[in-house]
N, C-alpha and C positions, 0 to 999 in steps of 0.2 A: 870799479871804481867811481866812475862818473853816474850810477843808478845809488850807492851808499852816499855821496856826495850831494843828491839831488833832495834825497827823505832826509839826510841829516839836516839841512837848511830850512826843513819845514817844522822842523822839530817844534821853533819857536810858537807856531799856531797854537800846539794844544795847551791846553788848561792847568792838568793836572803831569810834574811829576813824575807820579806812578803807571799814567798810562803809556807816561816818555818807555816805562825801563818793559811794562806789560810789551809794547809793541817792540822792542831793541831783541824782549826774547823770542817771543813770536816770529820776527825776520828770520832771526839765525834758525830757527825750525822751518819754518814754512818758505818762505822766499826765498832762501839758499838750499832747498833742498833739493835732490838731487830729481834730475828729468824724467817722467816717467812712470806709468803703471797711478796708480788710485794716492790721493791725499786727501784730509777732513778736515774741515776745522767747522767745529763745534762751539759755542758757547752761548747765555744767555741773550736776552733782545739788549744794543746794544753796549755789547760786549767789544765790538770793531772787530767780527770776524771775517766781518765781506772788504772792508777797506785791507785787511791782511791777502784777500783772496786775491783783490785786484790787485797790488802789488808787487804778487805771487808773478800777475801776466805780463806785467811791465818790465818786473827784472830778466823775465825769459827773451823778452823780446830786447832786451840791452843786452844780458849779460855776454861776454866773448866764446863764454863754454856752449851756449845754447841760440846765440844768432842766429846763425845759419840752418839751425832745425824745424823752424817754423816762423810763418809770416801773419801778421796780424789775422789776414784772410784764411789764416787756417786756424782760427778760433770764434769758438760759438758760445755765447752766454746763455742761457734758460732760466729767463726770469719767470714770475706766477701773473704778472698784467703792465699792461700798459703805460702804467704811473710810474711803476721801477726802470720800464726799459727806458722813460726817457732819461729820467735822474742816471743810470747808469753811464746815458749817452751822454752827457755831461760832466760826468765824473771821470770816463776814461781818457780823453784826449787832456785832462789835467795832467795825467800819468805821464803822460806820451802814447797812447794806445790810438791810433784810429782805425778806420776800416774793421771794425771787430763786428760781427755781428750779433748784435743778442734778440733775442728774439722768447716769444710765451712757445708752449710746445703746440700750442693750435695753432701759432702761423708757421712751425717748422711743419707742423702733419699736412695743414695746404698745398706746401709744396711737392710733396712726396703723393697724397691722396687726391683720386680724382672729384675733390669737394664743393664744386661750384655750385651755388643757390643753396648751400646745407647750412645750417645755423650750429655753432659751438658752445655751447652752456658755460659761462664762466664761473657761477656758485650753485649750488643745490641747497634746495630747501630743507626745514628738517620733516618735511613733508616726504619728501623723496629717499628718504634714509633705507625704507624698505625695498624701496626698487634699488638703489645703486647698491645696495647690499645684495642680492640675489647677483646683481650681476658682477659681480667682486668674484664672487664663489665658480658662476659658471667663469670666468676668466681663468681660474684654479686649474679649472680641466684640461687633461691631458690630449686633446684631441683634433686632428688634421684641422688645419683653420690655413689651408693656402688660398692664394689669391684667385678672386675668379671676378667673371664680366660681371654677373646679377652681386654684387660685393657687399648688400644689407642684410642678404641671408647668411651671412658667414654671424653677424650677430644672431640673428635670429637660433641657428646651430649653436653657437657658445653657449648660446644665455638658457636651451630649449629643456633641458636639465635642473635648473635652480628655478626654475619662472614659476608660479601659479596662474591658472587659466585668466586672472584680473593682469596681470603681468605680461603674459602677452598679447591680452590686446592693447597694449599700453606701449610696450614696443613698437606693435604696430600705427599706432599715432605718430608715435616718433618717425616713421617713414615717412608718414601720409604728411606732417610740420616740416620735413627735412630740418631735421634735431639730432643733432649726437652730443655727445659729456663725453669727459675726459676717461669713461672705462671703453665706452666705444673706440674711442682712438687708438688704446691701447693693442684692443685687437684686433684692427685694422691696420696699425703699422705691423704687428706682429708676422701678419699672415702675407702681407706686400715683401718683408723682407725675406719670410723664409722662401717666398716663390722666384724673389728677385736674386735674392743671394746680398742684397745690400737693399742702400735707400738711394734710389733713383730720384735727384733733382730738377726739378725747372728750371731753367737760364732760361735768359735772353740773350741774345746777339743781333749783332747789323748783319747786312749782305749790301755793298756798293756795287751796283751799275757802273760797269768801268764808262757806259755811253752817256746817261744819262747825269753819273756823281749822284742820283738818288737813293738814301739811307733806308733799306726796307727795316723792321723791323722780325725778327722770327725769332721761336721758342722750342729749345729742346730738354732733355732728361740725362744728366748725367751723374754717374756712379759718384759719390758725394765722402767723403771723409775728414776727420777733425782731426788737427795733430794736439788741439786743447780743448776738454770740451770741459766746462767751469756751472755749473749748477746750483744756482741761490736757491733757497729755502726749500734743500731737499727733503728734508721731513715730510715735506705737503706731494711728493709722487707715489703712486706706483710702486711694489717693489718691479713691474714688466716697465715702466716707467722709464725705472734707471738703467733695467738690462739692454732696454731699446739705447738710452744713449751712448752706453758701453758699444753698442753694437755698431756705432757710429765713429769707433776713434778707428784713425787708422792704423791697423796691424802691424806696419812697416814699424811700428812706434807712436805713443803718442800719451796725453795725460789728463785724470779724470780730474777735478780738482771741488771735492762739494761742499758744501755751505749751509749752517743751519743748526738747528735749535730743539730736542726733543719735546720740549716744552709750549713749544707752536706751533702745534697739528691744528690744523685745522678742516680735516678731511679725511670721510672714512676709509679705512684699507689702507694705508700708509706706513711704510715703511716706522719700526717705532726700537731701532735698535741699533747698532755698527753694523753688528753680523749680517744686516740687511747688505751692507754696500759689497760683501765679497768680501776679499783676505785685503787685508790692511793693515800694515803692520803697523805697532806702538807707538816710532818714533815716525809712523806719515799719519798718523790724528792726534791733530791739536785740540786740546779743551781749554779755552779761555771761561777763570769763572767771573773776574768783577768786570762787574756794571759801572761805565760813566757816565751812560746820557742823565740816568734818572737822579735829583735830589737826595741826599738820604731821608727826609719827610719819607718822598714816596716807597724806597726802599725801605724803613720801617714798615708803614702800609704792609705792605706786598707779603711780610716775613708775619704778620699778626694775620693777616690771611692763612695764612696756611703755607705758602707760596717758601721753595728755598731761595732763596737768594741771599748771597754775600756782602756783605756792605764793605766799601775797600778804606784803608784808610785817607783820610785828607779829605774824603768824598765832599764835595760843595754838599752846601744848605743851601734851601728852600724854603718857602710858608710851609706852613704846618695841612696836612689834604682835609680839605672841607670834606664833612658827610654831612646829608641831610637825607628825610623823609619830608615830601609836602607832592603835591596837588600834583596833573602836569601841567596847569595854568597856571601853578607857584613857578614851577620850573623852569617854566620860558620867562616870565617876568626878570625871574632871580640872575640866567644867564645872560640877559639883555641886560640888566643892570651890571654884572658883573663886565661883561664887554668893554661897556660904556667907558669902561675905570681905565680898565688893562694897558691904553697903547697903542702902538705902532708895534706889535707882535703877533706870532702866526698861529693859532688857534685852531684845534678840532674838536668838533663835539659828534660823537661817537656814541651809541645807542644800536640793540639789537630793537628795536621798537621802526617799524617801516612807516609806520605813521607818526610819528613824531619826528621825526625825521624829515619827512615831508614838512612840516609845520615849520622845522628850522631853516630849510634850506630856503620855501618861503620868506619867510621873515626876517632872516638876515642875508638875501642874495646881493644885497647892497656891500656888502662888508670883502675889503676883497683878500684880506688875511683869514676870513675864516673857510673850514672846509670843514663839510656834512656830511660824514661818512656811515655804513654798518661798521661793526666789528671785524666782519672779514676784511670790507677792502682795507682795514687801517694799518693791516699787517704791512713793514717795510716801514711807514711815514714817521716821522713827528714834528712835532708841535709843541711850542714853548710854553704852551698851555694847556691840559685838554680839563673838556667837559664829558662829562662820563655820567647820559642820565637817559631815563626811561627803565631803571633798576626795577625789578618787579618780580616776582618769585617763575616766570618763565625765563628768564634768563639762563638759568642753569637747570631746572626741572626734565625731567625725561619722562613721557609713559608714553602706557602702549606702542611697545617694539620688546622682540626677545632680549632678555636676560645678556645673550652674547652682543646685543647691538646694543641695550642700553647703557654697560658700563664704557663702550667703545662712544656712545656718541655724549655722556657724561664728559669722558675726560674732553675731549674738544671742544666744549662749551666751558671747562673750565681754562683749556688753552686758549680758546677768545678771550676769555674774561682778562686773562696774564699780559696778551696784547696790547686791550687799550688800556690796560693802567698805565702799562711802562712805555706808551708812544710824549709822555709828555718826560719834560726839558728843566722845569721849574715848576708852572704849578699845576694844580690835579685837583677836582672835583670834583665830587661823585654824587650823586641826584636821583630818588626814586619816589615811589610808593612807600618804599618800603629802606631799611640802609640797607646797605651792602652784606653785611657784618649779619645781618638775621638771616638775608635770603642764602649767606652761602652756607650757615647753619644748616638749613631745611633743606638745604642738597645735601648736605652729609649725610642727613639723615633718611632720604632716601633714594642714594645713587650711591653711598659710602666710597664717595671718589671723593671729594672735595674736604682733606683734609685740614680742618679750622684750631690753628692752636686758640 
């Protein structure tokens, strides 16, 4: 009742009556759902799925039925990157949630695996696709991957059957440079779990000398499980990653909450349907369909490009989407001119072109409200106004790989574009050497995956 009252008092902050109705419907199904098992919340960008999941955690910590079943320090939230972790760390206390561990898979793995001195890659380049694809195939092989002291050889053994001679050499270069990626982490975490029958996480504690009263810091490894595991953007994890997270749930009773959207897959080999999450009943799967972040004009533009989006009644209106073809220098000048007249609003400049991003970073470094980022980095953020710049054929084109991999990469590029276009809450400008509609048509002709209307 206390939680319901708290939630009700916040309704006045919602702009649209329709989102209140949607939140209430989802609240009945999600927030009040019986504790335990698996729960999935899916929906397009800006549909409120993350908000619902976090309200679920707050409710479980405050409801009389569950307050004695879990503490905040028994909850872990997996996010994609550090910026999302910072966002959650500010949002959760507003819902009465403190002391919850918010982490990335890489940070969590560092507590389990002996990775001192090793770098874990955040992103993959298109040129890495064939290498990563072969690793993912190796991961599917049912071979013994028990932990051993010379642990890098686990990777060598797992990938051997699917690697070319060149790829085997590349793996040795990885070892020399002390670099790991997300597939490597899946292999190593699977191996150590199998050997230790669980995840032993390093913890710090202090020992006080009774005579001197001096406190000394010590470290130990403790087998750790969680009562509630929340996975944000679950569609960007390998099935093996999600299985590892499941194994971290307390076997005596716990819950997994998945948050995501299959139209926002930005990594190779990740889950692509709800069945990949394991057994999940219909009443434990909530699908949100309406978008409240974007304007009607933005959603209409998305439909024009062939994306399947629903335009809610009473959706807010904004400026028409501005799309122009121009040179790179003209794009830079145009963005600078537009920004000067936008006032004190948040602005995102997004592109797949690293060279163009570096120019904008240098030219606009004095603008506090402007963030310049790649399409991959844009997932999970939002701005009042978005400039998608550097549009050209390379934005969606995939070449030089197998048919199987080409289809997968084309879908990822399509989803990355969707993410970029849905970061805006108001204005959207699409600039490049070609119009986006012409680039999408060309991609559809080559890859048969970008369905332009």
